[in-house]
C-alpha positions as CSV (number, residue, x, y, z in Angstrom):
1,M,-131.3,47.1,-87.9
2,L,-134.3,44.8,-87.6
3,L,-134.0,42.4,-84.7
4,K,-135.0,39.3,-86.7
5,F,-132.1,40.0,-89.2
6,A,-129.6,40.7,-86.4
7,F,-130.6,37.3,-84.9
8,Q,-130.1,35.5,-88.2
9,D,-126.7,37.2,-88.7
10,F,-125.7,36.1,-85.2
11,L,-126.6,32.5,-85.9
12,E,-124.7,32.6,-89.2
13,D,-121.7,34.0,-87.4
14,R,-121.8,31.1,-84.9
15,K,-122.0,28.6,-87.8
16,F,-119.0,30.3,-89.5
17,K,-117.1,30.0,-86.3
18,N,-117.8,26.3,-86.4
19,T,-120.0,26.2,-83.3
20,T,-121.4,22.8,-82.7
21,E,-124.9,22.0,-84.1
22,A,-126.1,21.4,-80.5
23,N,-125.0,24.9,-79.4
24,I,-126.6,26.4,-82.5
25,Q,-129.9,24.8,-81.6
26,N,-129.4,26.0,-78.0
27,Y,-129.1,29.6,-79.3
28,K,-132.2,29.2,-81.5
29,V,-134.3,28.1,-78.5
30,L,-132.9,30.1,-75.6
31,L,-132.0,33.4,-77.5
32,G,-135.0,32.9,-79.8
33,G,-137.3,33.2,-76.8
34,F,-135.9,36.6,-76.1
35,V,-136.3,37.7,-79.7
36,D,-139.9,36.5,-79.7
37,Y,-140.6,38.4,-76.5
38,C,-139.3,41.6,-78.0
39,Q,-141.3,41.2,-81.2
40,S,-144.5,40.4,-79.3
41,N,-143.9,43.7,-77.4
42,N,-143.5,45.6,-80.7
43,I,-139.7,46.0,-80.2
44,L,-138.6,45.4,-83.7
45,N,-135.3,47.1,-84.1
46,I,-132.1,46.1,-82.2
47,E,-131.4,49.8,-81.3
48,E,-134.7,50.0,-79.4
49,I,-133.7,47.3,-76.9
50,E,-132.7,48.5,-73.4
51,T,-131.6,46.9,-70.2
52,I,-135.1,47.1,-68.8
53,H,-136.3,44.8,-71.7
54,V,-133.8,42.2,-70.8
55,K,-134.7,42.3,-67.2
56,S,-138.5,42.2,-68.0
57,Y,-138.0,39.1,-70.2
58,L,-136.0,37.3,-67.5
59,R,-138.7,38.1,-64.9
60,E,-141.3,36.6,-67.3
61,C,-139.2,33.5,-67.5
62,Q,-139.0,33.4,-63.7
63,K,-142.8,33.7,-63.4
64,K,-143.1,30.7,-65.7
65,G,-141.1,28.6,-63.3
66,N,-137.6,28.8,-64.9
67,S,-134.9,27.9,-62.4
68,A,-132.1,30.3,-61.5
69,S,-129.6,28.3,-63.6
70,T,-131.9,28.3,-66.6
71,I,-132.3,32.1,-66.4
72,D,-128.6,32.5,-66.1
73,T,-128.1,30.4,-69.2
74,K,-130.5,32.6,-71.1
75,L,-128.8,35.7,-69.9
76,Q,-125.4,34.3,-71.1
77,R,-126.9,33.8,-74.6
78,I,-128.4,37.3,-74.7
79,R,-125.0,38.8,-73.6
80,A,-123.2,36.8,-76.3
81,F,-125.7,38.2,-78.9
82,F,-125.2,41.8,-77.9
83,N,-121.4,41.3,-77.7
84,Y,-121.5,40.2,-81.3
85,L,-123.5,43.3,-82.3
86,V,-121.0,45.6,-80.5
87,E,-118.1,43.9,-82.3
88,E,-119.9,44.3,-85.6
89,G,-120.5,48.0,-84.9
90,V,-124.3,47.6,-85.0
91,I,-124.7,49.0,-81.5
92,K,-122.4,50.9,-79.1
93,K,-122.9,49.0,-75.8
94,N,-124.1,45.7,-74.5
95,V,-127.4,46.4,-72.7
96,A,-127.3,43.0,-71.0
97,S,-123.9,43.4,-69.4
98,R,-125.3,45.1,-66.3
99,V,-128.0,42.5,-65.7
100,K,-126.8,40.4,-62.7
101,R,-126.8,36.7,-62.6
102,Q,-129.0,34.9,-60.2
103,K,-127.7,33.0,-57.2
104,E,-128.8,29.4,-56.6
105,D,-127.8,26.7,-54.1
106,I,-127.0,23.7,-56.2
107,K,-127.2,20.2,-54.9
108,I,-126.1,17.4,-57.3
109,N,-127.5,14.0,-56.5
110,V,-125.1,11.2,-57.4
111,F,-125.4,7.4,-57.5
112,N,-124.6,5.3,-54.5
113,D,-122.6,2.0,-54.7
114,K,-125.8,0.0,-54.5
115,Q,-127.4,1.8,-57.4
116,I,-124.3,1.4,-59.6
117,Q,-124.2,-2.3,-58.9
118,Q,-127.9,-2.6,-59.6
119,M,-127.4,-1.0,-63.1
120,L,-124.4,-3.2,-63.9
121,S,-126.2,-6.3,-62.7
122,Y,-129.2,-5.5,-65.0
123,Y,-126.9,-5.3,-68.1
124,R,-124.9,-8.4,-67.0
125,G,-128.1,-10.4,-66.8
126,L,-129.4,-9.1,-70.1
127,K,-126.0,-10.0,-71.6
128,R,-126.2,-13.5,-70.4
129,R,-129.8,-14.1,-71.5
130,E,-129.9,-12.3,-74.9
131,K,-126.2,-12.0,-75.8
132,S,-127.2,-8.8,-77.6
133,Y,-125.0,-5.9,-78.6
134,F,-127.3,-3.4,-76.9
135,A,-126.8,-5.1,-73.5
136,Y,-123.1,-5.2,-73.9
137,R,-123.0,-1.6,-75.1
138,G,-125.0,-0.4,-72.1
139,Y,-122.8,-2.2,-69.7
140,M,-119.6,-0.8,-71.3
141,M,-121.0,2.7,-71.5
142,I,-121.6,2.7,-67.7
143,L,-118.1,1.3,-67.1
144,T,-116.5,3.9,-69.4
145,L,-118.4,6.8,-67.9
146,L,-117.6,5.7,-64.4
147,G,-114.0,4.8,-65.2
148,T,-113.1,8.0,-67.0
149,G,-115.5,10.8,-66.1
150,I,-116.0,11.8,-69.8
151,R,-119.1,13.7,-70.9
152,R,-121.9,12.6,-73.2
153,T,-120.6,14.3,-76.3
154,E,-117.1,12.8,-75.6
155,I,-118.5,9.3,-75.4
156,I,-120.5,9.7,-78.6
157,N,-117.4,10.9,-80.5
158,L,-115.0,8.4,-78.9
159,K,-113.1,6.4,-81.6
160,W,-111.1,3.2,-81.2
161,S,-108.1,5.2,-82.5
162,D,-108.5,7.5,-79.5
163,V,-108.0,4.6,-77.1
164,D,-104.3,3.8,-76.2
165,F,-104.5,0.4,-74.6
166,E,-100.7,0.3,-74.1
167,N,-100.5,3.5,-72.1
168,L,-104.0,3.3,-70.6
169,T,-105.1,6.7,-71.9
170,M,-107.8,8.0,-74.3
171,S,-107.9,11.3,-76.2
172,V,-111.1,13.2,-76.0
173,Y,-112.2,16.6,-77.1
174,G,-113.8,18.3,-74.2
175,K,-115.6,21.6,-73.8
176,N,-114.4,24.3,-76.2
177,R,-113.1,21.5,-78.4
178,K,-109.9,21.2,-76.3
179,K,-108.1,17.9,-76.6
180,E,-107.7,16.2,-73.3
181,I,-105.9,13.0,-72.2
182,V,-107.9,10.8,-69.8
183,F,-106.3,7.9,-67.9
184,F,-108.1,4.6,-67.2
185,T,-107.3,1.4,-65.3
186,E,-106.1,-1.9,-66.5
187,K,-109.4,-3.4,-65.6
188,L,-111.3,-1.0,-67.9
189,A,-108.7,-1.7,-70.6
190,K,-109.5,-5.5,-70.4
191,E,-113.2,-4.8,-70.5
192,L,-112.8,-2.5,-73.6
193,S,-110.6,-5.0,-75.3
194,A,-113.1,-7.8,-74.9
195,Y,-115.9,-5.5,-76.0
196,N,-113.8,-4.6,-79.1
197,L,-113.6,-8.3,-80.0
198,F,-117.3,-8.7,-79.5
199,C,-118.0,-5.8,-81.9
200,K,-115.8,-7.3,-84.6
201,Q,-117.7,-10.6,-84.4
202,H,-121.1,-9.0,-84.1
203,F,-120.8,-6.5,-86.9
204,K,-118.2,-8.3,-89.0
205,K,-116.7,-4.9,-89.7
206,L,-115.5,-2.8,-86.8
207,S,-116.8,0.8,-86.8
208,E,-114.3,3.6,-86.1
209,Y,-116.6,4.6,-83.2
210,V,-116.5,2.7,-79.9
211,F,-120.3,3.0,-79.3
212,V,-122.6,2.6,-82.2
213,N,-126.3,2.2,-83.2
214,R,-128.0,-0.9,-84.6
215,D,-126.7,-0.2,-88.1
216,N,-123.1,0.2,-86.9
217,T,-123.1,4.0,-87.3
218,Q,-122.2,6.6,-84.8
219,M,-124.6,7.3,-81.9
220,T,-126.4,10.6,-81.7
221,P,-127.4,12.7,-78.7
222,N,-130.9,11.5,-79.1
223,S,-129.9,7.8,-79.3
224,I,-127.8,8.0,-76.2
225,M,-130.6,9.8,-74.4
226,L,-133.0,6.9,-75.2
227,V,-130.6,4.4,-73.7
228,F,-130.6,6.2,-70.4
229,Q,-134.3,7.0,-70.4
230,N,-134.9,3.3,-70.8
231,L,-132.5,2.5,-68.0
232,Q,-134.2,5.1,-65.8
233,K,-137.5,3.3,-66.3
234,K,-136.0,-0.1,-65.5
235,M,-134.2,1.1,-62.3
236,N,-136.9,3.5,-61.1
237,F,-134.5,5.4,-58.8
238,S,-136.5,8.0,-56.8
239,N,-133.7,10.2,-55.7
240,V,-131.3,10.5,-58.7
241,R,-131.6,11.0,-62.4
242,V,-130.1,8.3,-64.7
243,S,-128.1,10.3,-67.2
244,P,-124.5,10.5,-68.6
245,H,-124.1,13.7,-66.6
246,T,-124.9,12.0,-63.3
247,F,-122.2,9.3,-64.0
């Protein structure tokens, strides 16, 4: 079977299994790099690929400066691809299964109290001066991320109907689309309630989503990225990245 067709079939299978669009794009980029590598080395059929080709590709990635975690992620995508082909009966074994993951010492830099106060003070000042929705949204996003620990995708998809003010909980769909119940404090509940009232007054019609764009529509991964890129420029922290993941 031609490699390019096997790759297309795999992506269609992911779509059929309702894989998120973000993960589909991830497969296209990370697994697509391996497909391109094979084709550039005249390996056109899936049956021709051997373990040595997977290792050679990952070594090339290493030479280009890919970190151990990035190489491990690429290996995971390649393994998933070959697992699919084994399940479909296209090949008999997963040639990537014996390729070992790389080890890496991981240090996660986090915000200190002073940096958190600096970010909140920035949005408070912006709120007082401009009384804009964007200032209020940025302020509330930080409070919500800090107060709940939810992820970027979860905050994008958070709806007002998911927030239970009475029981101080919110329902989110975490990794693997599993529903999780997250608890929050009375202080955050009061802040969210006031923000809810502001949104009603500002937009006249409250969106079903807690955090929205200028036109009152749901935020996207790109729009939330721009929020934190702008905040990073304003804060200019030298030792920590300003992102939802860091919160």
